[in-house]
C-alpha positions as CSV (number, residue, x, y, z in Angstrom):
1,M,8.2,109.1,256.9
2,K,7.5,109.3,253.4
3,G,4.7,112.1,254.0
4,S,7.1,114.2,256.0
5,W,9.9,114.6,253.5
6,K,7.2,115.4,250.9
7,K,6.3,118.0,253.1
8,F,9.8,119.1,253.8
9,I,10.3,119.3,249.9
10,T,6.8,121.6,249.1
11,R,7.7,123.9,252.2
12,R,11.3,124.2,251.0
13,A,10.4,124.7,247.5
14,L,7.5,127.5,248.2
15,K,10.6,129.1,250.6
16,T,8.2,129.4,253.8
17,V,8.8,128.7,257.5
18,P,5.2,127.5,258.5
19,A,3.8,128.2,262.2
20,K,3.5,125.1,264.3
21,Q,-0.7,124.5,263.3
22,E,0.7,124.8,259.5
23,R,3.3,122.0,259.6
24,D,0.4,119.6,260.8
25,R,-1.9,120.7,258.3
26,P,-1.9,118.1,255.4
27,V,0.2,118.6,251.8
28,S,-1.9,118.4,249.0
29,A,-1.0,115.5,246.4
30,Y,-0.6,118.7,243.8
31,R,1.5,120.6,245.7
32,Q,3.8,117.7,246.6
33,A,4.3,116.6,243.1
34,R,4.7,120.1,242.0
35,S,7.4,120.8,244.4
36,Y,8.9,117.3,243.8
37,R,8.9,118.6,240.0
38,E,10.3,122.2,240.9
39,M,12.9,120.2,242.9
40,L,14.0,117.8,240.4
41,I,14.2,121.1,237.8
42,T,16.7,123.0,239.9
43,I,18.6,119.6,240.4
44,R,18.6,119.2,236.7
45,H,19.9,122.9,236.0
46,T,22.3,122.8,238.7
47,A,24.3,119.8,237.4
48,R,23.7,121.2,233.8
49,D,25.4,124.5,234.8
50,F,28.0,122.9,236.8
51,L,29.3,120.5,233.8
52,L,29.2,123.7,231.5
53,I,31.2,125.5,233.8
54,T,33.8,122.8,234.5
55,T,34.1,122.3,230.7
56,G,34.7,126.0,230.4
57,I,37.2,126.0,232.9
58,F,39.3,123.5,231.3
59,S,38.7,124.7,227.9
60,A,40.2,128.2,229.1
61,A,43.0,126.9,231.0
62,F,44.1,124.9,227.8
63,G,43.9,127.9,225.7
64,F,46.1,129.8,228.4
65,K,48.8,127.3,228.9
66,G,48.7,125.0,225.9
67,F,49.1,128.1,223.6
68,L,49.2,131.8,224.9
69,L,51.4,131.8,228.0
70,T,54.5,130.1,226.3
71,N,54.2,132.7,223.3
72,G,53.8,136.0,225.1
73,F,50.2,136.4,223.7
74,I,47.5,138.0,225.7
75,D,43.7,138.5,225.2
76,G,40.8,141.2,225.4
77,G,39.2,141.7,228.8
78,A,40.2,140.9,232.2
79,T,42.4,137.8,231.0
80,G,44.2,140.3,228.8
81,I,45.2,142.4,231.9
82,S,46.1,139.2,233.9
83,L,47.8,137.9,230.8
84,L,49.8,141.4,230.5
85,I,50.8,141.7,234.1
86,S,51.8,138.1,233.8
87,A,54.1,138.9,231.1
88,L,55.8,141.9,232.7
89,S,56.4,140.3,236.1
90,I,56.8,137.1,238.1
91,I,53.4,137.1,239.5
92,P,51.9,133.5,238.7
93,L,48.8,134.0,236.2
94,Y,46.2,131.7,238.6
95,V,47.3,134.7,241.0
96,L,46.6,137.6,238.8
97,I,43.3,135.8,237.4
98,I,41.7,135.9,240.9
99,C,43.4,139.5,241.6
100,V,42.2,141.4,238.4
101,N,38.6,139.7,238.8
102,I,38.0,140.7,242.3
103,P,36.2,144.0,241.7
104,F,34.4,142.5,239.1
105,M,33.0,139.7,241.4
106,I,32.0,142.4,244.0
107,L,30.7,144.3,241.0
108,G,28.5,141.2,239.7
109,Y,27.0,140.8,242.9
110,T,25.6,143.9,243.3
111,T,24.6,144.2,239.4
112,M,23.4,140.5,238.5
113,G,22.9,139.3,241.8
114,R,23.8,136.5,244.3
115,N,23.3,133.6,242.6
116,F,25.4,134.7,239.6
117,A,28.2,136.2,242.0
118,V,28.6,133.0,243.8
119,K,28.9,131.0,240.2
120,T,31.3,133.5,239.0
121,V,33.7,133.1,242.0
122,I,33.3,129.3,241.8
123,A,34.1,129.5,237.9
124,I,37.5,131.8,238.7
125,S,38.7,130.4,241.8
126,G,38.0,126.7,239.7
127,L,39.9,128.4,236.7
128,A,43.1,129.8,239.1
129,L,43.2,125.9,240.9
130,V,43.3,124.3,237.2
131,L,45.9,126.4,235.7
132,A,48.0,126.2,239.2
133,T,48.0,122.4,239.3
134,V,47.1,120.7,236.1
135,P,49.9,120.5,233.5
136,F,48.8,121.0,229.8
137,P,51.5,120.7,226.9
138,N,52.7,123.3,224.8
139,V,51.0,122.7,221.4
140,T,52.7,124.6,218.9
141,D,54.9,127.6,218.3
142,D,53.6,128.7,215.2
143,N,52.6,132.4,216.0
144,L,49.6,132.5,213.7
145,L,48.3,128.8,214.9
146,V,49.3,130.1,218.6
147,A,46.7,133.3,218.0
148,I,43.6,131.4,216.2
149,F,43.5,128.3,218.4
150,G,44.6,129.8,221.8
151,G,41.9,132.8,221.0
152,F,39.4,129.6,219.9
153,F,39.8,127.6,223.2
154,L,39.8,130.8,225.2
155,G,36.4,131.9,223.8
156,A,34.6,128.5,224.0
157,G,35.5,128.4,228.0
158,I,34.3,131.7,228.3
159,G,31.6,131.2,226.4
160,L,30.5,127.9,228.2
161,T,31.2,129.3,231.3
162,V,28.5,131.8,230.3
163,R,26.3,129.4,229.3
164,G,26.7,127.7,232.9
165,G,25.4,131.1,234.3
166,A,28.7,132.5,235.3
167,V,31.9,134.3,233.9
168,I,35.5,133.8,234.1
169,D,36.3,137.2,232.3
170,G,34.6,140.1,234.2
171,T,34.7,142.9,231.6
172,E,31.3,142.7,230.4
173,I,30.1,143.0,234.1
174,L,31.8,146.4,234.1
175,A,30.6,147.1,230.7
176,I,27.0,146.7,231.5
177,Y,27.5,149.2,235.0
178,L,29.3,151.7,232.9
179,S,26.7,151.7,230.5
180,R,23.8,152.2,233.1
181,K,25.5,155.0,234.6
182,L,27.2,156.7,231.2
183,G,24.2,156.0,229.0
184,T,26.2,154.3,226.1
185,T,26.3,150.9,224.6
186,I,27.8,147.7,226.4
187,G,30.0,147.3,223.0
188,D,31.3,150.8,223.0
189,I,32.7,150.4,226.4
190,V,34.1,146.9,225.8
191,I,36.0,148.2,222.4
192,L,37.5,151.1,224.6
193,I,38.6,148.5,227.4
194,N,40.3,146.2,224.7
195,I,41.9,149.2,222.6
196,L,43.3,150.5,226.0
197,I,45.0,146.9,226.8
198,F,46.3,146.4,223.3
199,S,47.7,149.8,223.2
200,A,49.8,148.8,226.6
201,A,50.8,145.3,225.0
202,A,51.9,147.5,221.9
203,Y,53.7,149.8,224.3
204,F,55.3,147.2,227.0
205,L,55.8,144.3,224.8
206,S,55.9,144.9,221.2
207,V,53.8,145.9,218.3
208,E,54.1,142.3,216.5
209,I,52.9,140.6,219.9
210,A,49.9,143.1,219.9
211,L,48.8,142.8,216.2
212,Y,48.7,138.4,217.0
213,S,47.0,139.5,220.5
214,M,44.1,141.4,218.3
215,I,43.9,138.1,216.0
216,T,43.5,136.1,219.4
217,Y,41.0,138.5,220.8
218,L,38.9,138.1,217.3
219,A,39.3,134.2,217.5
220,A,38.0,134.4,220.9
221,S,35.1,136.6,220.5
222,K,33.9,134.8,217.4
223,T,34.3,131.5,219.1
224,L,32.4,133.1,222.4
225,D,29.2,134.4,220.2
226,F,29.4,131.1,218.3
227,I,28.8,129.4,222.0
228,I,26.3,132.0,223.5
229,E,24.0,132.3,220.2
230,G,24.0,128.3,219.5
231,I,24.6,126.4,216.7
232,E,21.8,126.9,214.5
233,E,21.4,130.2,213.3
234,Y,17.8,131.1,213.5
235,I,15.5,133.9,211.7
236,G,12.4,135.3,212.9
237,V,9.9,135.7,210.4
238,T,7.1,137.9,210.6
239,I,4.2,137.9,207.4
240,V,1.5,139.7,206.9
241,S,-0.7,138.9,204.1
242,A,-4.5,138.7,202.9
243,H,-4.1,134.5,202.6
244,S,-2.4,134.1,206.2
245,E,-4.5,130.8,206.4
246,E,-2.7,129.3,203.5
247,I,0.5,130.6,204.4
248,R,-0.1,129.3,207.9
249,Q,-0.8,125.8,206.3
250,M,2.0,125.7,204.2
251,I,4.3,126.8,206.8
252,I,3.3,123.6,208.8
253,N,2.7,121.3,206.2
254,K,6.0,121.9,203.6
255,L,8.3,123.4,206.2
256,G,7.2,121.5,209.4
257,R,7.3,124.4,211.4
258,G,5.2,126.0,213.8
259,V,3.7,129.0,213.7
260,T,2.1,131.9,216.1
261,V,-0.9,133.9,214.6
262,Y,-1.4,137.5,215.8
263,S,-4.9,139.4,215.3
264,G,-3.8,142.7,214.0
265,K,-4.7,145.7,211.6
266,R,-3.3,146.7,208.2
267,G,-3.1,150.3,207.2
268,Y,-3.1,150.9,203.5
269,G,-4.1,153.8,201.0
270,K,-3.6,157.6,201.3
271,K,-6.1,158.3,204.1
272,G,-4.8,155.3,206.4
273,E,-7.7,152.8,206.2
274,T,-7.2,149.6,208.3
275,K,-8.5,146.1,208.3
276,D,-8.2,143.2,210.1
277,V,-5.7,140.8,209.6
278,D,-4.0,137.5,210.9
279,I,-0.1,138.4,211.3
280,I,2.1,135.0,211.1
281,Y,5.1,134.7,212.7
282,T,7.5,131.5,212.6
283,V,11.1,130.9,213.3
284,I,13.4,128.9,210.6
285,T,17.0,128.3,210.2
286,R,18.8,130.3,207.4
287,L,19.0,127.6,204.9
288,E,15.0,127.4,205.1
289,I,14.5,131.1,203.9
290,N,14.6,130.4,200.2
291,K,12.0,127.9,200.0
292,L,9.9,129.7,202.5
293,N,10.3,132.8,200.2
294,T,9.4,130.3,197.1
295,E,6.4,129.3,198.7
296,I,4.9,132.5,200.0
297,E,5.6,134.0,196.5
298,K,3.4,131.1,195.1
299,I,0.7,132.2,197.4
300,E,0.9,136.0,197.4
301,P,3.7,137.8,195.8
302,D,2.8,140.9,197.5
303,A,3.0,139.7,201.1
304,F,4.9,142.1,203.7
305,V,7.7,139.8,205.2
306,V,10.0,140.9,207.9
307,M,12.9,138.6,208.9
308,S,15.3,139.1,212.0
309,S,17.8,137.3,213.5
310,V,17.2,135.0,216.5
311,K,19.9,134.1,218.7
312,D,18.7,131.8,220.9
313,T,15.3,129.5,221.3
314,K,13.5,127.6,223.4
315,G,10.2,125.5,224.0
316,G,7.9,125.2,221.0
317,M,8.2,123.8,217.6
318,I,11.9,124.2,217.3
319,K,13.0,121.3,215.8
320,K,11.5,120.6,212.7
321,R,9.2,118.0,213.0
322,R,9.1,114.9,210.4
323,L,6.6,115.6,207.8
324,K,4.2,112.8,205.8
325,H,4.8,112.4,202.4
């Protein structure tokens, strides 16, 4: 019985439908272990995504009902459209959240794939359900606090949902689709959409509400970036130096970071002569930049160093290892 169960897991993981003779063939221990590991990884990631999406739903709902709805403020994107229509009509927000996002859900299926679309449908439906059934207290009536903290909780909810592989605001799906069709950047399209939304808010509601809503949008977008890009801001550093081995040892022993060494060629001089050189790449935090520059200057003041922002990292020696003193 146990062997049959392992065979079933293996074939499900490999996504095959074996013939009768294949069903009777013994499955190797390696394939059984690999299939079992893949199954565990899938379950773990699915549970994590579900937790992130659920937390995001409640955070966004709290931002809506605890701050924005009772004070008439809106946000950008699809949520802003829903809030604007809700303020101008008697249609409940939880109905509008679904209706406004239906085109984006369909577009997400064609643009991002079925798995993304299914998660998005679950996330948006869950948000609508929470808005319709879960009561939240009105935290404050101070306009500035409403704008800032309403945007904070809404942005956190959107960011956590994106971390879980879904969206509760479909504007970016539209922006991705239009950028491919029109050849423009995603950011330009998002800005254009939000200009139209806030202009409509100024016309139908008031200029004051539109201005406070812009603060809400800024707070939400900054929180969204913070959640998606991670708490720690990493810097990728590329170093070209004739003393690459010394620098490599310094990064490992003094900074406690891992390195990647590339074999490359160094060009210099009027005739463009080239020379073989080892190129070092490492990832550090912003707080370690000063120390890295100081140590590099001690080894070779003229080393060529390029730094760039890294939004997120995974695997490798990302977490600083403990140094032996």
